[in-house]
C-alpha positions in Angstrom: 34.1 -20.9 75.1 37.2 -19.4 76.5 40.3 -19.2 74.4 44.1 -18.9 75.1 46.8 -18.4 72.6 50.6 -18.0 72.6 53.1 -17.7 69.7 56.9 -17.5 69.6 59.3 -16.9 66.6 62.4 -18.9 66.7 65.4 -18.9 64.2 65.0 -22.6 63.3 63.5 -23.8 59.8 60.0 -25.0 60.2 60.5 -28.4 59.1 63.2 -28.9 61.8 60.9 -27.5 64.6 58.3 -29.8 63.4 60.5 -32.8 63.3 61.1 -32.1 67.2 57.6 -31.3 68.3 55.3 -32.8 65.6 55.1 -36.3 67.0 52.2 -36.7 69.2 54.3 -38.5 71.8 57.2 -36.1 71.6 56.4 -33.6 74.5 59.0 -35.0 76.8 61.5 -34.2 74.1 61.1 -30.5 74.5 58.6 -29.8 77.4 60.4 -30.1 80.8 57.3 -30.5 82.9 56.0 -33.5 80.9 58.2 -36.4 81.9 56.6 -39.3 80.2 54.2 -39.7 77.3 52.8 -43.2 76.3 50.9 -43.6 73.1 47.8 -45.7 73.1 45.1 -46.7 70.6 47.6 -46.7 67.7 49.1 -43.4 68.6 45.7 -41.6 68.6 45.7 -41.2 72.4 48.5 -40.2 74.8 48.9 -40.6 78.4 51.2 -37.8 79.9 52.8 -37.7 83.3 53.7 -34.3 84.7 56.7 -33.5 86.9 54.2 -33.3 89.7 53.1 -36.8 89.1 49.6 -35.7 87.6 48.2 -37.8 84.7 46.7 -36.1 81.6 45.1 -38.1 78.9 44.7 -36.6 75.4 43.2 -37.8 72.2 44.5 -36.7 68.7 41.7 -35.1 66.7 43.6 -34.1 63.5 47.1 -34.4 62.3 48.5 -32.6 59.2 52.1 -33.3 58.7 52.3 -31.2 55.4 50.7 -28.3 57.2 52.9 -29.0 60.4 50.0 -29.0 62.9 47.9 -31.2 65.0 44.9 -30.8 67.3 44.0 -32.7 70.5 41.2 -32.9 73.1 41.9 -33.4 76.9 40.1 -36.6 78.0 41.3 -36.5 81.5 43.3 -34.1 83.5 43.8 -31.8 86.5 42.2 -28.7 84.8 39.2 -26.8 85.8 37.9 -27.0 82.2 35.7 -29.1 80.0 35.5 -29.4 76.2 39.2 -28.5 76.0 40.7 -28.5 72.2 44.0 -27.3 71.4 46.1 -26.9 68.3 49.9 -26.9 68.0 51.3 -25.4 64.7 54.6 -24.6 63.1 54.7 -22.3 60.2 57.2 -19.8 58.6 57.9 -16.9 60.6 56.8 -13.5 59.2 59.7 -12.3 56.9 60.5 -15.9 56.0 63.4 -16.4 58.4 62.8 -19.1 60.9 59.7 -20.4 62.5 56.5 -19.2 64.2 55.0 -21.8 66.7 51.5 -21.1 67.7 49.8 -23.0 70.5 46.1 -22.3 71.0 43.3 -23.7 73.1 39.5 -23.3 73.6 37.6 -24.7 76.5 34.6 -24.2 78.8 35.5 -23.1 82.4 34.3 -25.2 85.1 34.4 -23.8 88.7 36.6 -20.9 88.1 36.4 -17.5 86.2 37.2 -17.4 82.6 40.1 -15.0 83.0 41.6 -17.4 85.7 41.3 -20.4 83.3 42.6 -18.4 80.5 45.7 -17.2 82.3 46.3 -20.9 83.4 46.6 -22.2 80.0 48.4 -19.0 78.7 51.0 -19.6 81.2 51.4 -23.3 80.2 51.7 -22.4 76.5 54.0 -19.5 77.2 56.4 -21.6 79.5 56.2 -24.5 76.9 57.2 -22.2 74.1 60.0 -20.7 76.2 61.2 -24.3 76.9 61.2 -24.9 73.1 63.4 -21.9 72.5 65.7 -22.9 75.4 66.1 -26.4 73.9 67.4 -24.8 70.7 69.7 -22.4 72.6 71.2 -25.4 74.5 71.8 -27.1 71.2 74.0 -24.2 70.2 76.2 -24.4 73.2 
């Protein structure tokens, strides 16, 4: 298995961040390249549409509201990987001021080099976390 992980600290209280990103269908609320999220199967599956028109289908594996985390598996998508499982987690930032948001994934590479797949998901996670930070900065304006 290959892994990718990214984290960011933001000066927003963890429960407030979780309120924005913790819903399994909430990606379009903060992630600009996801334009649509349709929940299926009682909210256990989401069908995402990207800004490029691609479809990604993901299944919720675990959801822990009190721990502010959820894990999901990609069922269908345009990625050169299989067995993809990812976790999104919000916790208090070190020092107790604000939040740390962690986005991690593990997967089996299919057709490309491990490092290339790792960099692909690392870029997605970093861009997503930067968009989350920008969301809060635009709220301040």
